[in-house]
Each structure stands twice: as structure tokens, then as C-alpha cells.
N, C-alpha and C positions, 0 to 999 in steps of 0.2 A: 499352521495349515494355510496354504495360499487361498486367497479369495477368488471366487469365480469371476470370469471376465465380465459377465452381465452385471454383477454387483458393482464392480469398479466403474462400469459405464454409467450406471444409475447414480453412483457417488459423484461423478463429474457433472452429470445433469443437475443433481441436487445442489451442488456448489454454484453452478451457473444461476439457478433460480434464486438461491439465497443472496447472491450478489446483486441480482436484478430487483429484488423485492423492495429494498429501501427507496429506490427511485420511484417505483409505483406508489409506495406509501406517501412519499413527499408530494408527488403529483396529485394524489387523491386529496391530501390535506389542503393544498392550494386551491384545487377545484371546488372544495367545499368551504372555502373561507376560514380555514382553521390554522392558517400559517402566520397569523398576526398582521399588523398593518403594512409590513414590507415583505411580501411573499418572495420577491426577487432576492433580497438579502438573506431571507430564511433558506432559500434553496442554495444560494452561494455558500453559506456557512456549513450547511449540512453535507453537501456534496464534498466540500473540502475536508471535513472530518471523516467522511466515508473513505476518501482516498488515503488518509493517514491510517485508518483502521485496516484497510486492505493491505497497505504496505507492511504494517506490523504483523498481520497474519501471514503474509508471504514469507517474511523473514523468520517466522516461528516454525516453518515447515521443516527446515533442515535439522534443527535440534530435536523436533518431534520424531522425525524419521530415525535419527540415531537412537533415540530413547526407546522407541517402540518397534523399530524394524518393520513398520507397516508400509507397504508400497503405496497405499492410497494418498499419503501426505505428499510424497514426491510427485505423484501423478498430477496433482492440481497446482504445482508451484508456478508453472508458466501461465496457467489460466488465471490465477489470482494476481500475478504480476501484471498481466494485460488488463485486468479489471482495475487495478490501481492506476495504471496509465489512463484508462478510459475516464475514470472519475476525476483525475487531475486535469485532463483536457476539458471535461465538462465544467469543472470549477473555473477554469480560465474563461470559457465561453460565457458562463453566467456573469462573470465580472464585466466582460466586454458588453454583454447584452443589457444587464440590469443596472450596472453602476456607470458605465461609460456611454450607454445608449447607442451601441454599435459604432462608436467613433474610434475606428482602429488607429487613426493618426494620434489620438490622445493616448492610446496605449503605449506608444513609443515614448511619449513624454513622461508617463507614469513610471515606466521601467527605469528611466534615467533618474527621476527625482525621488522615488520612493524605494528605500532599501528592501522592504519586505516583498515588493514586487520583483525586484532583481533576484532575490533569493528564491522566491517561488518559481520564477522562470528558469533558473538554473536547475532546480529540482525537476521541473517538467522536462527540460531538454535531456537530463540524465535518464529519466524514465523512458523517453522516446528512444534513446540510444539502446537501452536494455531491451525494450520491446522489439525493436527492429532486428536485434541480434539474438532473439530468444528461440530461433529455429535451428534445426539440425544442420542445415547448409552453412549457417554462420559458425556453428561449433566446429565443423570440419575446416572451414577456411581460416578461422582465427587460431585454431589449435590451443596451445597453452595460454595464449593471450585472452581467450574467451573467459576463462575463470578469473583472470586478473581484472578484466573489464567488469564482470558481474559482481565482483567484490565491492564495486562502487555503490551498491545498493545501500550500504551503511552510511556512506558519505551523503547519499541522497536523503536518507532518513534524518541525518543531522540537519540538512538544509530545510526539510519539511518542518521539523520541530522548531527551528529558528524562525521560519515564516509564521508558524502558528503562534509562537511566543509574542511576536509583534502584534498579531491580531487580537489576542486575548490578554493583553497586559493587565487589565483590570481584575481578572479572575485567574490567579496563578494555580489554583488547586487542580483544575482539570488538566492544565498543561503539565503539571508535575506528575500526574498519573501516567500520561502518555510518555513523558521523558523517562520515568522509572521503568516502564515496560521496554522502551527502546534500549535503555542502558543494560537491562537484564539480557536482552537478546544479543547485544554486542558482546557482553561478557561470556555468553555461551559459545561464541565463536573463537574465543581465545584457545589456542591449541591444547594447553594442559587441562583446561576445563572441558573442552569439547571431547577429549579422549575419555573422560570419566563417564560420559552419558551411557555408552553401551554397558560399562561395568555397573552403573546404577540400575540399569534395566535388569541385569542378572541378579543383583541383590534383591530387587523388588520381586522378581520371579521366584527366588528361593525362599523368601520370607512369606510369600502368599500361601 
């Protein structure tokens, strides 16, 4: 049974609020001196992880749509992708503001000398390219090339995971969790596996 348009609109609003809430929570913690001795670094790391979570959630929407046939998942794909881009841009801004002290010239030196910064910048540029072309006009102009371009989101995920690996080398457990989720999502895009998702939905439906 199709969902009413008003419900889908509320769903999109709810997703927008959910994506915004972590920023409000982190800001509240900083304002109340609950973010530790380095609030700038606290914000930098949390926003970076938020960008990774949003990217993983965005990539999960296609298999979820195939598995459930619910329109709501595909409806928020662009929205979550743009939120992932926004978080990634804020992550860079926090780095320039709190680590480099707004020294943009030093950012150029950091990009050249620190591999994890290079990888992070490449991921951000990829997200920008996907964000700019995530509209219907770009889909019409690019045609078949649009899908090819947007398949780069998995390469971007690989870059983000590599960037995160360099940052948290002392604690591999958390990174391995993100990497495992990313690997699962990549496996679900392999055509033979992807084609089984609608069949799995039917089996679940008949066994219920």
C-alpha cells in the first residue's frame, strides 16, 4: 500500500532534523564545558565521524530499497548525500579553524606533506562532484555517464576509511567496525548478490 504524500514529507523533515541534531548536541556540550580540554578537536573528530556515518547510511539506501520496495528510502538518498557533503566540509573547516588557526596557507603545506590530508581532500572533492551533479538537470545532461559518476561513492568511501585509519591508528576496533559495514555495503552492490535482495524480500514475506 503506497504511503500518503504527507507522510513522505514528514519522513523527509524527520531525516533533516535527525541529521541536524548531532551538531546541536555537540554545540551544547561545548557551550557547557562538557567536550573535554580541547573542544575544537572534539568537534573536529565528531563531525568527521558524522560524515562517515552519513556516507554509510546513504550507501545503505539502495539495498534497503531493493529489499523492502519502500519509496521512502530512495526519497532521502540525495538529502543524506548532501548532508554527508556538508559534514565533510564542516570537518575541513574545523581543521582549518581549530588546528591551523585559520592559516589557509598552511593548509596547502599540510595537503602536500600529510598523506591523510591528501586522502581526505580527495574524498571531499569527490563528494562535491557528486553533490553538484545530484540534481535532475545533471542527470539529463550526463545521461548514462551520471550513473557511472555516482558509482564513485564507493571509491570515496574507501578514501574516507583510509583517512580515518590514519587518524585512529591507536584504536583499530572502531575502524574495523566501520570497515566491515562498508565492505558489506560494497558486497551488496555486486550484481549476483544485488539481484538476490528482491527474492529475499519475497521469502521473508511468504515466511511471515
